[in-house]
C-alpha positions as CSV (number, residue, x, y, z in Angstrom):
1,M,13.9,-19.2,4.0
2,N,12.5,-20.3,0.6
3,K,9.0,-18.0,-0.6
4,L,6.4,-20.9,-0.8
5,E,3.9,-21.2,-4.1
6,E,0.5,-22.1,-2.8
7,D,-2.3,-23.5,-5.0
8,G,-5.2,-22.8,-2.7
9,T,-6.0,-26.0,-1.2
10,G,-3.3,-25.8,1.7
11,S,-0.5,-26.9,-0.6
12,A,2.8,-26.1,-0.4
13,H,6.0,-26.5,-2.5
14,T,9.6,-24.3,-3.6
15,K,9.8,-27.0,-6.2
16,L,7.8,-29.4,-7.5
17,C,9.6,-32.7,-9.0
18,E,8.2,-33.7,-12.4
19,G,5.7,-36.8,-11.0
20,C,4.0,-33.8,-9.1
21,R,4.1,-31.1,-11.8
22,L,2.2,-33.2,-13.9
23,C,-0.4,-34.8,-10.9
24,H,-1.3,-30.7,-11.1
25,Q,-3.1,-31.5,-13.9
26,G,-4.4,-34.8,-13.3
27,A,-2.4,-35.7,-15.9
28,K,-0.8,-39.2,-14.2
29,M,-2.8,-42.8,-14.7
30,V,-2.7,-44.4,-10.9
31,L,-0.9,-48.1,-11.1
32,F,-1.2,-49.8,-8.0
33,I,1.1,-52.9,-8.3
34,T,-0.3,-54.9,-5.7
35,G,-1.4,-54.7,-1.7
36,I,1.1,-56.5,-0.4
37,C,3.5,-55.0,1.3
38,S,6.4,-56.3,4.4
39,R,5.4,-53.2,6.4
40,D,2.4,-52.3,8.8
41,C,2.3,-48.1,9.0
42,F,-0.1,-47.1,11.7
43,Y,-1.1,-44.4,8.9
44,C,-1.5,-47.3,5.9
45,P,-4.7,-45.4,4.6
46,L,-5.7,-48.6,1.8
47,S,-9.0,-50.0,1.9
48,E,-10.3,-53.8,2.8
49,E,-10.7,-54.3,-0.9
50,R,-6.9,-53.2,-1.6
51,K,-4.5,-53.8,1.5
52,G,-3.3,-56.9,1.9
53,K,-4.4,-58.4,-1.6
54,D,-2.6,-59.5,-4.7
55,V,-4.6,-57.1,-6.9
56,V,-3.6,-54.4,-10.0
57,Y,-5.9,-51.2,-10.3
58,A,-5.5,-48.6,-13.2
59,N,-6.8,-45.8,-11.1
60,E,-10.5,-47.2,-10.2
61,K,-10.3,-49.9,-12.6
62,V,-9.3,-53.1,-11.7
63,V,-6.8,-54.6,-14.4
64,R,-7.3,-58.7,-16.0
65,S,-5.4,-57.3,-18.8
66,D,-2.3,-55.2,-20.5
67,A,-5.6,-53.7,-22.6
68,D,-6.9,-52.7,-18.9
69,V,-3.8,-50.4,-18.6
70,I,-3.8,-49.0,-22.2
71,A,-7.3,-48.4,-22.5
72,E,-7.0,-46.6,-19.0
73,A,-4.5,-44.5,-19.5
74,R,-6.2,-43.5,-23.4
75,Q,-9.0,-42.7,-21.8
76,M,-7.6,-39.3,-19.2
77,D,-5.1,-38.7,-22.3
78,A,-2.5,-39.4,-19.5
79,L,1.1,-38.3,-19.7
80,G,2.2,-40.1,-17.0
81,T,2.0,-43.0,-14.6
82,G,1.9,-43.0,-10.3
83,I,2.8,-47.1,-10.0
84,T,2.3,-47.6,-5.7
85,G,0.5,-50.1,-3.7
86,G,1.5,-52.0,-1.0
87,E,4.8,-52.6,-2.0
88,P,5.3,-52.5,-6.5
89,L,8.7,-54.3,-5.7
90,I,7.2,-57.2,-3.4
91,R,6.5,-57.3,-7.3
92,L,9.1,-56.3,-9.1
93,D,8.5,-58.4,-12.0
94,R,5.1,-56.9,-12.7
95,T,5.7,-53.9,-12.1
96,I,9.1,-53.7,-14.8
97,H,6.6,-55.6,-17.2
98,Y,4.1,-52.9,-16.6
99,I,6.3,-50.1,-16.6
100,R,8.2,-51.4,-20.5
101,L,4.3,-51.7,-21.5
102,L,3.5,-47.9,-21.0
103,K,6.6,-47.0,-22.7
104,N,6.1,-49.0,-25.7
105,A,2.7,-48.0,-25.5
106,F,3.2,-43.7,-25.0
107,G,7.0,-43.2,-25.8
108,K,9.8,-42.1,-23.6
109,Q,8.0,-38.9,-22.6
110,H,5.8,-40.5,-20.9
111,H,6.5,-39.7,-17.4
112,I,6.6,-42.4,-14.8
113,H,7.3,-42.3,-11.4
114,L,7.0,-45.7,-8.6
115,Y,6.7,-45.2,-4.4
116,T,8.7,-47.9,-2.4
117,S,9.1,-48.3,1.3
118,T,11.9,-50.6,0.7
119,A,15.7,-49.7,0.0
120,P,16.4,-51.7,-3.2
121,D,20.2,-52.5,-4.1
122,I,22.0,-50.9,-7.0
123,D,20.9,-54.2,-9.3
124,V,17.3,-53.3,-8.9
125,L,17.3,-50.0,-9.4
126,E,19.3,-50.5,-12.8
127,K,16.3,-53.0,-13.8
128,L,13.5,-50.4,-12.9
129,K,15.9,-47.5,-15.0
130,N,17.1,-49.5,-18.0
131,A,12.8,-50.6,-18.2
132,G,12.5,-46.1,-18.1
133,L,11.3,-45.8,-15.0
134,D,12.0,-42.2,-15.0
135,E,11.9,-41.3,-10.7
136,I,11.3,-43.2,-7.8
137,R,9.8,-41.7,-4.2
138,F,11.2,-43.8,-1.2
139,H,9.1,-44.4,2.2
140,P,12.0,-44.8,5.1
141,P,10.5,-46.0,8.5
142,E,9.7,-42.9,10.8
143,D,12.4,-44.7,13.7
144,E,15.6,-44.3,10.6
145,W,14.2,-40.0,10.4
146,D,16.0,-38.9,13.0
147,D,19.3,-40.4,11.7
148,F,18.3,-41.3,8.2
149,R,22.6,-40.6,6.5
150,N,22.9,-43.9,8.2
151,T,20.2,-46.1,6.6
152,R,20.0,-48.1,3.5
153,Y,17.2,-45.8,2.6
154,Y,19.6,-43.0,2.2
155,A,22.4,-45.5,-0.1
156,S,19.7,-46.3,-1.7
157,L,19.0,-42.4,-2.8
158,K,22.0,-42.0,-3.6
159,A,22.6,-45.0,-5.9
160,A,19.3,-44.1,-7.7
161,K,20.4,-40.5,-8.0
162,E,23.9,-42.2,-9.9
163,A,21.6,-44.6,-11.6
164,G,19.8,-41.2,-13.6
165,M,16.4,-41.4,-11.6
166,D,15.3,-38.1,-10.3
167,A,14.4,-39.9,-6.8
168,G,13.3,-38.6,-2.9
169,I,11.9,-39.0,0.2
170,E,8.1,-39.9,0.6
171,I,6.6,-39.3,3.9
172,P,3.8,-37.7,6.2
173,A,3.8,-34.5,7.8
174,I,4.7,-35.7,11.7
175,K,7.3,-33.8,12.3
176,S,10.1,-31.8,11.8
177,V,12.4,-34.5,9.8
178,P,16.1,-32.3,9.2
179,E,18.4,-34.7,8.9
180,I,16.2,-36.1,5.6
181,E,16.6,-32.5,4.3
182,K,20.0,-32.0,4.4
183,A,20.7,-35.4,3.4
184,V,18.0,-34.8,0.3
185,K,19.7,-31.5,-0.1
186,D,23.3,-33.5,-0.6
187,V,22.3,-35.6,-3.9
188,G,19.8,-33.4,-5.5
189,G,16.9,-35.0,-4.7
190,F,13.4,-33.8,-3.4
191,L,11.4,-34.3,0.2
192,N,7.3,-35.2,-0.8
193,L,5.4,-34.2,2.6
194,N,1.8,-35.4,2.9
195,E,-0.9,-34.5,5.3
196,L,-2.1,-37.1,7.4
197,E,-5.0,-38.8,7.1
198,F,-8.1,-41.0,8.9
199,S,-9.5,-44.1,6.7
200,D,-11.4,-46.8,8.1
201,T,-8.5,-49.1,8.2
202,N,-6.4,-47.0,10.3
203,C,-8.2,-45.3,12.7
204,D,-7.7,-47.4,15.2
205,A,-3.7,-47.2,15.2
206,M,-3.8,-43.4,14.8
207,R,-6.3,-42.9,17.9
208,A,-4.5,-45.0,20.1
209,R,-1.6,-42.9,19.8
210,G,-3.4,-39.5,20.2
211,Y,-3.7,-38.6,16.8
212,E,-7.8,-36.4,16.1
213,L,-9.7,-35.1,13.4
214,R,-8.8,-31.2,12.3
215,D,-12.5,-30.3,12.2
216,D,-16.1,-32.6,11.4
217,I,-15.8,-32.1,7.8
218,S,-12.4,-33.8,6.6
219,N,-10.5,-36.9,7.2
220,A,-7.3,-34.8,7.7
221,V,-5.1,-35.0,11.4
222,R,-4.9,-31.9,13.3
223,G,-1.5,-30.5,13.3
224,S,-0.8,-32.3,10.7
225,E,-0.8,-29.5,7.7
226,Q,1.0,-26.7,10.6
227,T,3.6,-29.1,10.3
228,G,4.0,-29.4,6.9
229,Y,3.8,-25.9,6.5
230,E,6.5,-25.4,9.1
231,I,8.9,-27.7,7.2
232,V,8.2,-26.2,3.7
233,L,8.9,-22.4,4.9
234,N,12.2,-23.1,6.6
235,T,13.5,-26.1,4.4
236,I,16.9,-26.0,2.5
237,A,15.3,-28.9,0.4
238,N,13.8,-28.5,-2.5
239,T,10.6,-30.0,-0.7
240,R,6.7,-29.9,-1.3
241,Y,3.3,-30.5,1.4
242,C,0.8,-31.7,0.1
243,S,-3.0,-31.5,1.3
244,S,-5.6,-33.6,2.0
245,R,-7.9,-30.8,-0.1
246,F,-5.4,-31.0,-3.4
247,K,-6.5,-34.6,-4.2
248,D,-10.2,-33.9,-4.4
249,A,-9.8,-30.3,-5.5
250,I,-6.9,-30.4,-7.9
251,Q,-5.9,-33.8,-8.3
252,L,-9.3,-36.2,-8.9
253,R,-11.4,-32.8,-10.7
254,E,-8.1,-32.1,-13.4
255,R,-8.2,-35.7,-13.9
256,L,-11.8,-36.3,-14.4
257,K,-11.9,-33.5,-16.5
258,R,-9.5,-35.3,-19.0
259,I,-11.2,-38.5,-18.8
260,A,-14.8,-36.1,-19.6
261,R,-12.9,-34.3,-22.3
262,N,-12.8,-38.1,-24.1
263,V,-15.8,-39.5,-23.3
264,A,-18.6,-36.6,-23.0
265,R,-21.4,-37.0,-25.5
266,P,-22.5,-34.5,-28.1
267,F,-25.0,-33.4,-25.3
268,D,-23.3,-33.8,-22.6
269,E,-22.3,-31.0,-20.5
270,I,-19.0,-30.9,-18.6
271,S,-19.4,-29.4,-15.4
272,D,-16.0,-27.5,-13.4
273,D,-15.6,-30.7,-10.6
274,G,-14.9,-32.8,-14.4
275,T,-18.6,-34.8,-14.4
276,I,-21.2,-35.0,-17.2
277,I,-24.9,-33.6,-16.9
278,Y,-27.7,-34.6,-19.1
279,G,-31.7,-35.8,-19.3
280,E,-32.9,-39.0,-18.4
281,I,-35.9,-40.2,-19.6
282,T,-37.8,-43.2,-18.0
283,G,-40.9,-45.0,-18.0
284,N,-43.6,-44.8,-20.7
285,I,-40.3,-44.3,-23.2
286,A,-42.8,-45.3,-26.8
287,A,-44.7,-41.8,-26.1
288,A,-41.6,-39.8,-25.0
289,L,-40.0,-40.9,-28.8
290,K,-42.9,-40.1,-30.5
291,L,-42.4,-36.1,-28.9
292,I,-38.6,-36.5,-29.7
293,M,-39.4,-37.1,-32.9
294,E,-42.3,-34.6,-33.5
295,V,-40.4,-31.9,-31.9
296,E,-37.7,-33.0,-34.2
297,V,-34.6,-33.2,-31.6
298,P,-31.4,-33.9,-33.1
299,S,-30.3,-37.5,-33.6
300,G,-26.8,-36.7,-32.1
301,M,-28.3,-34.8,-28.8
302,Y,-30.0,-37.4,-27.4
303,E,-29.5,-41.4,-26.9
304,Y,-31.7,-44.7,-26.6
305,N,-31.0,-47.5,-24.2
306,E,-32.7,-50.7,-25.0
307,D,-31.2,-52.7,-22.3
308,T,-31.8,-49.7,-19.9
309,G,-34.9,-49.0,-20.5
310,R,-33.5,-45.0,-20.7
311,I,-33.7,-41.9,-22.8
312,E,-30.4,-40.3,-22.3
313,I,-31.3,-36.7,-23.4
314,A,-29.5,-33.1,-23.7
315,W,-30.8,-31.9,-20.4
316,W,-31.6,-27.8,-21.5
317,I,-33.1,-29.7,-24.6
318,L,-35.1,-32.1,-21.5
319,E,-36.2,-29.0,-19.7
320,D,-37.8,-27.2,-22.9
321,I,-40.1,-30.3,-23.5
322,A,-40.8,-31.6,-20.0
323,E,-44.3,-30.1,-19.9
324,D,-45.3,-32.3,-22.7
325,L,-44.1,-35.0,-22.0
326,G,-47.0,-35.9,-20.2
327,G,-48.2,-38.9,-17.8
328,G,-46.5,-41.5,-16.9
329,I,-42.9,-40.6,-17.8
330,E,-40.5,-39.2,-15.3
331,R,-37.6,-36.6,-16.0
332,S,-34.4,-35.6,-14.4
333,I,-31.2,-33.8,-14.9
334,V,-28.4,-36.3,-13.6
335,E,-24.8,-35.5,-12.8
336,R,-22.6,-38.4,-12.9
337,Y,-19.0,-39.1,-12.3
338,P,-17.7,-39.9,-16.6
339,F,-16.6,-43.3,-16.0
340,E,-18.8,-46.4,-17.5
341,N,-21.5,-46.2,-14.9
342,G,-20.0,-43.8,-13.1
343,L,-21.7,-42.8,-9.7
344,V,-24.2,-40.0,-9.3
345,V,-23.8,-37.2,-8.0
346,E,-26.8,-35.9,-8.1
347,R,-30.3,-36.4,-10.1
348,I,-32.5,-33.9,-10.0
349,P,-36.1,-34.4,-10.1
350,L,-38.4,-32.3,-13.3
């Protein structure tokens, strides 16, 4: 029986593959190659904006040029990239282009892994390896899990290892998968299990199959976590179970922190969640600027944007001068995501 390592969010593993290790640091950019896919998995969580659409995203940003991809990776100091979809290998040339682009920009040490629901042959695997792909994760259909060794996915798994890539299986935690565990162990690969979740696009199909929410505050499916834990606890393979809480509590938070450290202004405070906090002044801007000059607020501690008609300023300075600003001026402390026009999490009027 394996000893589990846990991270406090419900996730557990016996060993982390390199892609997951970097994900723990929030250091992986997510490159969404296309929303097109030939499969129709009932649990697919893709949003309406992406599902079936031939669009490219780097994290949450729509990609219109190669420069967008590089800029997003640099903004978060990405140490690697996870390529996903849809099905990225439906757009094989596009996928190979981006692998080469990232390796050329950031070097061989920039770790790239890819998810696929296909079982590519050795020619495709060699093209991916030659382009620079480090790790591949296969997603076989549920009806092939119990006889995995006799599927084309097992052949692809072995071929990927023989081609020199790290390789494994990544599936939702729905049921025990002893045949996959044995196969993964034999080829020296890994098994990743994800907690099953409801989304706006899969909820009808999930309910039709009898799945229920775990509780009133989560999108996770009741029983999926228990299934994942039981598999990892008794596994014979290198296995990880990834909870839905991990994505927000660690993956997203750590990525936000990396971005915030790059984009924060001298007067922005970075929160423990990776958001930025600052003061905001609107209304009678002329009077506010006059007071800021009179009390000699350092120039690096505020910004005035003529286009938006706002002054953004260190929140602690705003608290000190709030009572002196007078009428016709609105002041508040703002917390938002560290993106351009990032979502405002909280606004506290002063």
